[in-house]
C-alpha positions as CSV (number, residue, x, y, z in Angstrom):
1,M,130.3,106.0,169.2
2,D,126.6,108.7,169.5
3,K,123.1,106.6,169.0
4,I,121.5,107.2,166.1
5,V,118.0,109.3,166.7
6,I,115.3,109.2,163.6
7,N,112.7,111.7,163.3
8,N,109.5,111.5,161.1
9,R,107.0,113.7,159.7
10,I,104.3,110.9,159.3
11,R,102.4,112.3,161.2
12,E,101.8,115.2,159.6
13,L,102.0,114.0,156.2
14,R,98.6,111.9,157.2
15,F,97.3,114.9,157.6
16,L,98.7,117.0,154.7
17,T,97.6,113.6,152.9
18,G,93.2,114.2,152.7
19,E,94.0,113.3,157.2
20,M,94.6,109.8,156.3
21,T,93.5,107.7,159.1
22,Q,96.8,106.0,160.7
23,Q,94.6,102.5,160.1
24,S,94.5,103.4,156.4
25,L,98.5,104.2,155.9
26,A,99.0,100.4,157.8
27,E,96.7,98.7,155.2
28,R,98.6,100.9,152.8
29,V,102.1,99.4,153.7
30,G,101.1,96.2,155.3
31,I,101.5,96.6,159.4
32,T,99.4,97.2,162.4
33,R,98.3,100.3,163.4
34,Q,99.7,100.0,166.7
35,T,103.5,100.0,164.3
36,V,102.2,102.8,163.2
37,I,101.3,104.4,166.2
38,A,105.2,103.6,167.6
39,L,106.5,105.0,164.2
40,E,104.9,108.3,165.1
41,K,106.2,108.1,168.4
42,G,110.0,107.6,167.8
43,K,109.2,104.1,169.2
44,Y,110.4,102.0,166.1
45,Y,112.2,102.9,163.6
46,P,110.7,100.4,160.1
47,S,113.3,98.7,157.6
48,L,114.9,100.3,155.1
49,E,111.6,98.8,153.0
50,L,108.7,99.5,155.1
51,A,110.6,103.5,155.3
52,F,110.1,103.5,151.5
53,R,106.8,102.1,151.5
54,I,106.3,104.7,153.7
55,A,107.9,106.4,151.2
56,R,106.2,106.2,148.3
57,T,102.5,105.9,149.0
58,F,103.0,109.6,150.5
59,A,105.0,110.1,146.5
60,I,107.5,112.3,148.6
61,P,110.8,110.6,148.3
62,L,112.1,108.7,151.8
63,E,114.4,111.6,152.8
64,E,111.3,113.6,153.3
65,V,109.6,111.7,155.2
66,F,112.8,110.3,157.3
67,E,115.3,112.6,158.7
68,V,117.5,110.8,160.7
69,A,120.4,113.3,163.5
70,D,122.5,112.1,166.5
71,A,121.1,111.5,169.7
72,P,122.5,114.3,171.6
73,A,125.7,113.8,174.5
74,K,124.5,112.5,177.5
75,K,125.1,114.4,180.1
76,T,127.7,113.5,182.6
77,K,127.5,113.6,186.3
78,K,130.6,115.1,188.0
79,K,132.6,113.8,190.7
80,K,132.4,115.9,193.5
81,L,136.1,115.6,195.5
C-alpha cells in the first residue's frame, strides 16, 4: 500500500486572507505557531477536527485547504548480475 500524502494551501490562504500571521491562525484554531509551521511544511498532518477548524477559519470547504495525493512510488535498486 502506498503512503498517503496530504498537501495543503495554508500558507497561501494566510496571505490571501489579509496576510494572517502564523500566530494569529494558531490562536484561532487552538494550536501553537510551531504546529502551523509544521503543517505548512507538510511535516505534520492535522486531525480531522483540526482540519475542519482550519477550513472554517478561512471560510472555505475542507477540500480547498487540503488535498490527498498518493506518494510517488519508491524507486527500487536493480541488482547487478
